N, C-alpha and C positions, 0 to 999 in steps of 0.2 A: 504494500500500500504506500502511495506517495501523497504527502500533504505538505502545504506550506505552513510555516509557523508564524502566525501573526504577532505573537508576543515574544518572539525570540530576538536575540541581538541581530542587527542588520547583516552581520557577516554570515549568518547561517540562513541560506536561502531555501534549503530543501532538506527534508529528512525522509529516510526510508525505513519503515517499520516492518519487520518480518516476524511472523509468529506461526509456529506449527499449529495445524488445525486441531490437534489433540490438546492444545493448551500450552502454557508456558509463558515465560517472561519475554515481552517484545524486545527485539534487538534493533538499536538505532544506528544507522550508518551515516554520519554527517559527511558532507562533501568537504573538499579541501578548502582552506581559508581563501576567501575571495574579497578581502578587504581592500586590495589595491585596485586602482582604476584599470591598470593594464590587465590584471587577471579577469576583471569583469568584462572587459572588451574581448578578451580571448574566449571567455565562456559564451558570450553572445555570438561571436563568429562561429564557434564550434557548434552551437545549438541551432544555428540558422544556415548551415552549410547547404549550398546549392549543388545539384548534380553537374559534373563536368561532362565533356564530350564522351569520355570513356564510359562514365556511368550510363549515359543515355544510350550508347551503343550496346552495352550489356543488357539493357532493358528489352532488347529484341528477344531475349530468351523467355520472357514472361509468357505463360500460357500452359496449356496441356498438350503434351506431345506423345503420340503413339509411335513406338519404336520397334525396330528389328535389331536384334543383338547378335553379332557374330563374334565368336571366339577363335583365335588363331594360335598356332604353335610354331610359327616361322614359315609356314607354307602359304601358298597363294589362296588355297581353299580353306574355309572355316572348318574346324573340327567339331563345333557345336553352334547351334542356332537357337535363339529364343525370342520371346516377345516381351515388351515392357511398356510401362506408362510412366512418364515423368511430368510432375506438376511443379511449375516454377512460379513463384510469386515474389514481389518486391516488398521489403519491409517499408513501413511508412517513411517517407523522405526520399525514396528512390535511390538510395546509396548502396544498399546491400540486397542480395537475392538469396532466397531459400529454395532449394530443390528437394523434392521428395520423390523417391524412385521405388517402384515395385516392378520386378522383372522375373522372368523365368529363363534360366540358362541351363538347357539340357535337363529340365525337370527339377532343377534346384532353385527355390525361390530366393530372391535377393530383395532386401528392404534397406534402403540407404537414405541418408540426408547429406546434402552438400550446402554449405554456407559460403558464399563467395561474393566478391566485388572488387572495387578499385580503392586502394588505400592512398588517398591524396598526400598523406604525410611522407610516405616513402616513394611515391610515384610508381607503384607496382600493383598488379592484380594479385590478390591473395585468396586462399580458400581453405576450408577444412572439411574433410570427407569422413563420414562415419557409417559403418555397416552394422546391421542388427546383430549378426553373429560373429563379428570380428572385434576383439578387444583392442585392436591397434587403430588409432586414428591416423589419418594422412593429412599433413599440412602441405599446401601447394603455394607456389609463388611464380609469377611470370608477368606477361604483358599482353596488351591488345594491339593488333595491327589493323588499322582502319582500311588500308588498301585492299587487303585480302579478306576483311571482315572475319578475322579469326582471333581466338584467344588461345595462347600457348602457355601452359603451366608445367612447372617442373616440381618433382616431389621425390621423397624417399618413403617407400612402403615396405611392409613385411609380407613376404610371399607366404600365404597360408599353408602351402604344400611343403615348404622347406624350413620355414621359420627364419629365413635369411632376409636381410635388408636388401632391397633392390631399388635402383634408380629408375624413375619413370618420367615420361613426357606425355601430356595430354593436350590434344589440339581440338578445339571446338570451332567449327566453321559454319557459316550460313551461305550455302550456294544461292539461296533465294530466301525471301521472308517467310516462306512456309516450310522450309527444310532446314534441319539442324543435324550436323554430322559430328560425332565425337569419336576420335581415334586415340587409342592408348598405346604407347610404345614403351618397351622395356629395354634397358641398356645392359649389355653383357659387360663382364669385367674389362674387356679390351676396348670398350667405348662404342661398339657397334650397337645399333638399335634394331629391334624386331617388333613388328606390329603384333600386339596381344589381343586387342579388342577393337571392334568398330560398331558404333551404334548409329543407325540412320533413322531419323525420326521426322514425322510429318505433323504439323500443327493440327490439332483437332478443331474442326469448325463448329 
């Protein structure tokens, strides 16, 4: 619960009270000291941030996508094919996107959540990927190329079959406004890359 404190000192602008539903003592998390003019101006700028060109480009992802999933093992033909649905929405403000994925890969269900967007502070796109049955989260970082309408992200993930850390590259492209293609590559120790996954999705009308 968030509420303003009318009788509090001016420096305390907001308090957050969290309490377990089963009862207990509320815990208050006050914000950092904002007594200086500079910090107040910074807070105002931060809380009123406008989407940049990259943010607006990433908003093309918003919608419901019906996907065909192909899994590869280094050969040109997929070794496994499945179907999936991805629902992508923007958090209020349009700066961050939340993707919820449900798919079937060779009879194995996959439920995943991906939170991603453009971090203006570092000038890079960032993301965090979580799968329902995988205890390892994947953190991604990369950039958006407006000319090719593609987002390229790099990450280190844990291969569930070996338990070893592997380097990955994910490329998300929009051949047109109604098509979204996600290609995942994995890097071998010698630096060579192999296509591991390709998802071709059409926007649901």
